[in-house]
N, C-alpha and C positions, 0 to 999 in steps of 0.2 A: 504493500500500500504506500509506504513512504517513497519507494523508488518511483512509483507511478505518479505520485503527487509532484515530485521534484522534476519529472520529465514532461509533465503534461499540464501547462498553465490553464488550459481550458477546463480541465477536470477540477482544478483548484477553485476557479471562479464559480463553477456550478455547485461544487460541494459546499463552498462557503455560503452561497446564497441560500442553499437548502437548510443547513443546520443553524445558521446564525440570524436569519431573518431577512425580510424585504424592507423596502422603504416604509411600508405601512407599519411593520413591526418596530422599526427604529423610531417612528413617530410616537408609538405607544410608550416605548421605554423612556424617551426623552421627556414626554409629558409628565411622567411620574417623577423623574429626576428634577425637572424644573419646578414642579409644584412644591417640592421640598427644599431644594437648594436655592431657588431664586426668590423665596418668600421674604427675604430680608432686603430686597431692593438691589441686589447685586446684578451686574450685567454679565452676559455670557462671556464677553472677552476678558473678564476679570477672573474667571473660574478655570482652574487647571484640572484637566481630565486625563487619567491614565487608563487606557483600555488594555486589560490583561488578556492575552490570547487573541490579539487583534487580527490574526490571519492576514488577509490581503489588504486590510485597512479600510474596508467599506464603511464601517461605523465612524471612523475618524473623519473620513471625507464628509459624511453626513453631518457630523457635528460642526465641521468647518463651514459648511454652507449655511448653518444656522447661527453663525457669528462667534463660535468658540475659536480661540486663537492659541491657548496654552494647552497643546495636545501632545500626548506621548503614547506610543504603543509598545507592547511587549509580545514577542512571538518567537517560540523556540524552533519551529519547523523551518529549515533553510529555504525550501521552495516558496512557502507562503511569505516569509520575511523578505525574500528577494523581490517578489511582486509588490509588496507594500512599499518597500524602499524605492523601487523604480517609479511607482505611481504617486508618491507623496508630494512631489513638486514643492518642496520646502514648506508645506503646510503643517507638517508635524514631524516628530522624531520617532524612529522605530528602533527599539533595542532587540538584538538577536540573543535572547536568553530565555530561560524558563521563569515562571511566575515566582516561585519560592526564592530562587537566586536573586531576582530583581528586588523583591520585598526586603531581603536581608542586606542590600547594598545601602550606601550612604546617600542615595539619590533623594532630592528634596521631596517631602511628602506632597501628594496631590490633594486637591479639594474633593475630588470624586474619583473613585476606582470603579471600573466597570468590568464585569465578567459575563460576557454573553455566550451562553452555552459552553462554558469551560468546566464547571463543577462536575458534570456527569462523566467527563473524560479523565478525572483524577482518581488514582487509587486512594483508599480511605486514609492510610497513614500520611500520605503526601498532603491530602486535603486538610487534615487536622493540623499538620505543621504550618500550612499556609494560613489557616484561620488564626492561629496563635501569633504568627509573625505579622499578619495584617493588623491585628488588634494592637500590637506594640508599635507598629509603624505609623498608623493614622494619627493625625493631629486632631485636637479638639474641634468638634463641629464639622469634620469631614464625613463623607458618605462612602459606603461601598454598595454598589448596585449589582445584583446577580440575577441572571435569568437562567433557569434550569427546567428540565422536564418535570412535570407534576405527576408523581407516581400514584396520586390518589384519583386520577381521572379515569373515566370509563375506557379511554382509548390509549392507556399507558403502554400496552404491549407493543404499539407501534415504535415507541422509543426503545423498548427493551431489545427488540430483535432487528431493528433497521440499521444499526451501526455497530460493527464489531468492536469499535474503539471505546464504546461506553463502558464505564467501570462501576457506576453507582447511581441509584435512583432514590429520591427522597420525597416524603410527604411533608406537610407543614410541621407535624409533630416530630418526626424523626430528625429533620434538619435543625429544628429549634433545640433539640436535645444536644446535638453536636455543638451548636453555637454556644449554648450555656456552659458547656464543658470547657470552653476556651475563652471565657471571660466576657461574653456578650450577655448583658442582663436583658430581661424581657422588655424593659422600657426603651431599649435601644434597637429593637428588632421589629420590623414591620413586614407583613406578607401581603402581596397582592396577587390575585389570580388573573392572568392575561386572557380574558374572555371577550375581547373586543368584538368578535363575530356574533356574540349573543347579547349585545346591548340594544337598548331602544325598544320601541313599541312592538317590534317583531321578535321579541326575545324568545317566547315559547316555540313558535314554528322554526326559528333558527336553531334552537337547541335540538329539536327533533331532526331537522335536516342534518345538522352537524354530526350528531352521534348515531343517527339511524341510517340515512341514505348515503352520505358521503363516504364512509368507510367501505361500503359495498361497491360504489362506483369507482373508488380508489383502486380496489383489488381488480375489478373487471377491466377498467380502461387504462389505468396508469401503472399498475403493478408496483415495482420498487423504483420507479423513475426518480432521479434526484430533483426533478422539477415538480414533483408532487406537491400541490399547494394545500392539501388537506392534513394539516398538522394538529396534533393535540394541543390544548391550552398549556401555557407555560406557568411556572411558579416564579413570581418576581419577589426577590428578597432585598430589603433595604436595611443596611446597618449604619447606625450613627455613632461616631466616636465621642 
């Protein structure tokens, strides 16, 4: 898999779009971040953001277009890092290292750390070390924003079997237990369920469509295509230092 990713940039672009979100997904994530981080009158160009596991840099580009200027990415995969570095056009900095190594360095703490579909790829011991290091690294008032598959949804098997690199799946309860074990008190943890497809006056028929018909059409028409748009809702976790 790593060899294929390094040799096939088109695969990387498609794979990243599939696992980490589209522009619509990015808008959902940023709306949650800005509701919390910008509530004190701060401008986007004043806030520093570090995207851990930034892959090819799509989310960093999205943030730049929204006015963010203090941007940094961290990506361990050589192929993904090379694409991000090639495309960044001086808009942001991309570090070629893994998350834990970066957190342990003397780099200046960011105002916001983002982890978009990173947690499920980490072995449990590594994840726990990362959460401890992150707690020590973050400055007062800063945020960590994580998006991960929600193991409590009806469609969670899609996440379990669709990507062989997935290492762990969590519900609100199980992930909160891990966070508490590493110094995150309940008052500094917030959970959101990304169900944007099920909002508004069509909520009930959309839920029926989403969980009833779309998985069937998914299997019949799309199979395991990386362009499959019918993804399970995500769990959004926000940590405040």
